[in-house]
N, C-alpha and C positions, 0 to 999 in steps of 0.2 A: 470191477470190484474183485479183490482176492479173498482168500480165506484168511488173510491177516496174519499169517506166519511170517516171522522175520527171518528165518533161516532159508537161504536160498540154494542150498545145497553146493553144488560145484560150479554153479554159474557165475558166482562172484558179484551178482546184482540183488541187493536187498529188496525185498517185497515191501513196496511203499504203499499198496492199494491201487497205483497206477498201471500196474502191468501183471500179467500171469506168467509163471515159469513152469516149464514142464520138468517131470521127474520127481515131483515132491507128492507124497501121499496126501497131505492135507490140502493140497492145492488142486488136486486132480480134477474135481468137479468143475472149477472155473476154467481150468485149461481145456477140458473136453468140451465145456459149452462155447469157447472161443473157437476152438480147432474145428468143431463141425461146420462152421460157417466157411472156413477156408476150404474144407473138403468138398461142399456142396457146390461152391462157385469157381472151383480151380479151372474147369474147362473153358471159362470165360477168358482166361489168362493165356492159353496155350498159344505159343508161336507168337506172342505178342510182347510190346516193350510196356513194362508194367513198373508204376512207381507205388510203393507202400509208404504213405504218408503217415507217420507215427508208428514204428515198427516193433516198439518194445523190445522184448528179448531176442527177437529175430527168427524165430522157428517158422513163422508163418511166411515170411519173405524168403526164406530158404525152401519152403515147400513149393511156393509159387515158382522159384528158380527151377525146380524140376520140369517145369512144362513150358515156361515162358522163353521168349528170345534172350530177353536180358531184364534183370530186376534192379532197380534203384530203391534204395530204403533212405528215408530221411528221419532223423529224430533230433530233439534238442539237447538230450541229455549225454554229456560227454562220456560216462562211464558206458552207457548203452551202446554208443557209437563204437568205443574201443572194443566191447564184447562182441558185437557183431562182427566187426572186421575180423577179429581173430578166429571167432567160432564158425562162421559161414562164409567162406571165401568167394562163393559164387555170387554173393550179393554185393553190389557196389554201394557202399554206405557213405551217406553225407550227413554231417551236422547242419541243422537249419531250422528256422522257425517255420511252422506250418502256415503261418500267415503271409510268408515271404519265401515260398518254396525256392530252392536254388537250382531251378531248372530252366531252361529256355522255353520260350512259348512254343505250342504245337509239337512236344518233343516225346510224348508217351501216348499209348493207345489205350491203357486202363490205369485209373487210380484206385488203389485199395486202401479203405479206411476203416479199419474194424475195432471197435470199442475205443474210440479216440474223441470224436466229435463233442462228447458230453465233458471232456476235460478242457476244452477250448473257450477262450473269453471272447473271441470275435468269429463266431461261427459263419456269418455271411462272407467275411473276407477270406476265409479258408475256402469256402465253396467256390467263390469267384477265382481264387488261385487254382483250384483244380481244374476250372473251366479253361483257365489260361494255358496250362501245360498240356491240356488234352488236345489230340488232333480232332478234326472233325468227327462226329458220331463216335468218339471215343466214350469209354464207359466209366462212371463212377460206381464203385461197389463200396456200400457203407452199412455197417451194423452199429447198433447203439442200444443200452438198457431201455426198455420201455418205461417211462416215467411213471405210468398208471400202476404197474404191478411193482416197480423196484423201489420207489418211494410213495407208497400209497397215502393219500391224504394229506401230503406235506408240500408246502410251499417252496422249501429248499431241499435239496438231495440229501439222502441219509450219508452217502458217501462224501466225506470232506474234500476229495480231490475232483468232485465233480462241479462243474460251474453251473450248467444248464442242461437238464435232461429233457427229453422230447417224447411225446407220444406220436402215433403213426401221421396223424394230421399235421402236427407240427413239423415232423421231419419232411413230410412232402412239400409243405409250404417253404421250408428252408431251402430246399433244392431247387424249387421252381420260381421263387420270387424274383430272382434278378434276371430271369429269362434265360439263363444260361443252359437249363437241363430239363428234360422231360423225363418223368419217373416212369419206367418201363414195367416195374412190378414192386410190390411191397409185401413182404412175407414175415413170419414170425416164428421164433424158436420157442418149442414148447417142451415140457416133460412128455416122453413116451411112456408106454406101460410099465416098463421096469422102474422108471424114476417114479410114477406115481405110486408104485407099490412101496418104494422107499419114504416117499412123503408120509404115507400112512404109517409106516413102521416107526419114524422117528417124530411122531407127535403132530403130524400134519404137514410139516414141511422140513426137507432135508435141508434147505437153504438156512432156516431159521435156526436149526440144530447146529449147523456149523458156525454161524455167526456168534450164537450163544456160548460155545465152546471158545472161540476166540476172544470175545470181549471178557470172558471169565479169567483168561491167562491161565487155563487149567488143563491138565492133560486130557486128550481125547478119551472118551470110552472106546474100548477095542472094536465094538460093534459098529460104532458110527465112523470110525477110520477105516475099517475093512469095507464098509459099504461106499465111502466116498472113494477109495483107492480103486474100487472095481468099476467105477463109472466109465462108459465107453462113448465115443461119439454116436454109436447107433442108438444109444439110450434117448437122444434127442430127436424131435420132430422138426422139420423146417416146413411150415404150411402157409399157403397164401389165404387172402381174406375169404376167397370161395370155399374154403375148407373148414375155417374156423375163425371166430371173431378175434381179429388182430389185436384188439385192446385188451385181450387176455394172455398175450404172449409175454415171455420174459425178456426177450430181446427182439428188436426190429432189425430188418435186413431189407435194405433199398438198393435196386438196379436203376441208375439214372443214365440217360443217353446225352452227351453233348449235343446241344440244339444246333 
């Protein structure tokens, strides 16, 4: 979910709610909330052949390419494919359906899938495809909004681009049901102290304050825009279930091993 702004700066990619784009003040909270997961799991990609399944703007695939042996990225959107090819030359970009990945069997060591699974209609098929393209004991790194906190009390997602959101138990079940994966860890993204202070400053939730501005289609108050633009990756905590109740997290982060 993005901040719903429609001007994507110099990226050439419109903000649809399906991707977040770096370099925009109004988008910075969501960008940093996505970016923190890339940063924390980057070491798992070092020296390996990596597929990013659903790469969006491509900044994450490019970050992974800074440490990986090679990075292949797949996205269904033609404009996204052209953008990534032009902007991030060290990423090998392919157009394709995530339910039928355009890669050979056992061709990569790691599949990265951040903030994508909630958009897919056939989630089990995608997980099966990840297992197919992974080598034995390969890793599937996945993040997704936590249904409990992202669409609280709702049967259908708030974001119209989401088909099915998951809580931690549902995500673990999705990954293990076909017998393809063992879940190595399940963590959650939380607001750290700085963001908790911003929540208090903006009526209890800086997320709700941003959404309210976007839905109102009005200029952002200067204090809200300044606070959002100043958010850093370091303002988020990535904690496991032993440190904090995973059901209270903003986003879920799973590391699964190919069985």
